[in-house]
VMD Tcl script that draws the C-alpha trace (Angstrom):
set ca {
  {0.07 0.09 0.09}
  {1.30 3.46 -0.76}
  {1.77 5.98 1.67}
  {0.76 9.60 1.02}
  {1.82 12.95 2.72}
  {-0.54 15.58 3.69}
  {-0.97 17.20 0.36}
  {-1.89 13.76 -1.28}
  {1.55 13.23 -2.87}
  {2.73 9.56 -2.91}
  {5.74 8.92 -0.91}
  {6.47 5.25 -1.79}
  {5.44 2.60 -4.44}
  {5.36 -1.17 -4.70}
  {8.90 -2.32 -5.53}
  {10.63 0.42 -3.70}
  {14.34 -0.33 -2.40}
  {15.21 0.69 1.17}
  {16.89 4.12 1.14}
  {15.30 4.86 -2.26}
  {13.61 8.28 -2.52}
  {10.76 8.97 -5.11}
  {11.37 11.99 -7.19}
  {8.16 12.23 -9.47}
  {5.89 10.09 -11.39}
  {4.60 10.93 -14.91}
  {2.48 9.31 -17.43}
  {1.62 9.57 -21.21}
  {-0.58 12.59 -22.48}
  {-4.24 12.07 -22.74}
  {-3.88 12.23 -26.39}
  {-2.48 8.77 -26.39}
  {-6.17 7.80 -25.60}
  {-7.51 9.18 -28.91}
  {-8.41 5.81 -30.32}
  {-10.49 5.49 -27.24}
  {-12.24 8.76 -27.86}
  {-12.93 7.66 -31.41}
  {-14.27 4.49 -30.00}
  {-16.66 6.31 -27.70}
  {-17.98 8.78 -30.28}
  {-18.40 6.64 -33.38}
  {-20.98 3.95 -32.04}
  {-22.90 6.62 -30.34}
  {-22.88 8.89 -33.52}
  {-23.99 5.94 -35.82}
  {-26.47 4.90 -33.62}
  {-28.04 8.21 -33.34}
  {-28.75 8.45 -37.06}
  {-31.87 6.19 -37.32}
  {-33.93 8.04 -34.59}
  {-33.07 11.26 -36.53}
  {-34.45 9.55 -39.64}
  {-37.46 7.73 -38.33}
  {-38.70 10.01 -35.48}
  {-42.11 8.12 -35.33}
  {-40.67 4.73 -34.20}
  {-40.06 5.53 -30.53}
  {-38.14 2.14 -29.97}
  {-35.24 3.65 -32.25}
  {-34.66 6.28 -29.27}
  {-32.96 3.28 -27.39}
  {-30.39 2.84 -29.98}
  {-28.31 6.02 -28.81}
  {-28.29 4.49 -25.30}
  {-26.90 1.32 -26.59}
  {-24.35 2.99 -28.69}
  {-23.20 5.19 -25.65}
  {-22.78 1.83 -23.44}
  {-20.70 0.27 -26.15}
  {-18.64 3.23 -26.57}
  {-18.01 3.68 -23.16}
  {-17.09 0.09 -22.63}
  {-14.79 0.28 -25.62}
  {-13.33 3.68 -24.24}
  {-12.74 2.06 -20.68}
  {-10.22 -0.22 -22.16}
  {-8.18 2.53 -23.51}
  {-8.41 4.52 -20.30}
  {-7.21 1.48 -18.17}
  {-4.36 1.11 -20.57}
  {-3.39 4.89 -20.38}
  {-4.25 5.11 -16.28}
  {-2.07 2.20 -15.28}
  {0.76 2.96 -17.50}
  {3.24 4.94 -15.26}
  {6.89 6.15 -15.13}
  {8.31 6.42 -11.65}
  {11.58 8.18 -11.20}
  {13.55 7.86 -8.19}
  {17.11 8.96 -7.00}
  {18.50 5.71 -8.45}
  {16.43 4.51 -11.33}
  {13.57 5.02 -13.85}
  {10.68 2.41 -13.61}
  {8.39 1.97 -16.44}
  {5.14 0.18 -15.75}
  {3.25 -0.49 -18.81}
  {-0.38 -2.33 -18.71}
  {-0.58 -5.02 -21.22}
  {-4.29 -5.80 -21.47}
  {-6.64 -6.23 -18.46}
  {-4.27 -8.44 -16.58}
  {-0.72 -8.18 -18.01}
  {1.84 -5.73 -17.03}
  {5.39 -5.04 -18.37}
  {8.05 -3.45 -16.15}
  {11.33 -2.03 -17.31}
  {13.99 -0.40 -15.29}
  {17.03 1.75 -15.86}
  {19.62 2.85 -13.37}
  {20.05 6.68 -13.74}
  {23.76 6.23 -13.59}
  {23.69 4.10 -16.77}
  {21.98 7.04 -18.90}
  {24.18 8.32 -21.36}
  {21.92 10.78 -23.09}
  {18.21 12.21 -22.85}
  {16.61 13.94 -25.56}
  {12.92 15.11 -26.40}
  {11.00 16.04 -29.50}
  {7.79 17.95 -29.92}
  {6.13 16.61 -33.08}
  {4.96 19.84 -35.02}
  {2.04 21.96 -34.46}
  {-0.27 19.37 -32.66}
  {2.38 18.63 -30.24}
  {2.79 22.45 -29.45}
  {-0.95 22.89 -29.19}
  {-1.71 20.09 -26.94}
  {1.74 20.12 -25.09}
  {3.11 16.57 -25.76}
  {6.25 14.95 -27.29}
  {8.55 12.23 -27.23}
  {11.44 11.55 -24.79}
  {14.34 9.36 -25.82}
  {16.56 7.78 -22.92}
  {19.73 6.55 -24.25}
  {21.95 3.81 -22.57}
  {24.78 1.37 -23.76}
  {22.17 -1.37 -24.16}
  {19.61 0.54 -26.14}
  {17.05 3.44 -26.15}
  {13.85 3.85 -23.94}
  {11.65 5.68 -26.20}
  {8.39 7.19 -24.38}
  {5.89 8.56 -27.00}
  {3.27 11.20 -26.17}
  {4.53 12.61 -22.87}
  {2.93 15.44 -21.38}
  {5.03 18.42 -21.16}
  {8.27 16.86 -22.43}
  {10.46 19.93 -21.66}
  {9.54 19.80 -18.01}
  {10.03 15.87 -17.79}
  {13.23 16.41 -19.71}
  {14.65 18.96 -17.29}
  {13.60 16.81 -14.42}
  {15.22 13.74 -15.75}
  {18.37 15.55 -16.60}
  {18.55 16.79 -12.92}
  {17.85 13.32 -11.65}
  {20.57 11.67 -13.68}
  {23.22 14.55 -12.88}
  {22.49 13.92 -9.21}
  {22.77 10.28 -9.53}
  {26.09 10.29 -11.40}
  {27.55 12.92 -8.98}
  {26.52 10.71 -6.22}
  {28.23 7.66 -7.68}
  {31.30 9.47 -8.31}
  {31.19 10.78 -4.66}
  {30.86 7.10 -3.37}
  {33.82 6.23 -5.81}
  {36.08 9.04 -4.44}
  {35.13 8.15 -0.75}
  {36.17 4.67 -1.47}
  {39.53 5.39 -3.01}
  {40.59 8.04 -0.17}
}
mol new
graphics top color blue
foreach p $ca { graphics top sphere $p radius 0.5 }
foreach p [lrange $ca 0 end-1] q [lrange $ca 1 end] { graphics top cylinder $p $q radius 0.2 }
display resetview
């Protein structure tokens, strides 16, 4: 069970190590759920057409309700995938928890001291308007690409600060050990 402080900020998470401090948590932008929004609107819109054409048949007025229920069910799947996919940044590592289906979960961890480079990209006008972009975290092993991140410039700066602090902390531990 996660502990929270007086302001409601989460202080710890499942899988947290002893002495590890949570820096921040972020998730993808809501625009990454746009397929879910389409699946909400399309069934409702299509099921609303027959009552508009045949207005004398009162049973047809139940079709938009059924379309809305189907749309909400389809949307809820995409919402669950978005809501339970989170990125946790601590003073030691980045932990990516990705929801796969209703019951699956994929966890990837990167030590901050192993990160070589961080970059971000805002994909044109839509990215500027809605405030999302892509963050690329490069390591020796490969790249962690996070698409459609909300406020990529702020997340980029926070990640840079966390990586700098982690590298400085490791160098300090090494210098203390060699003295």
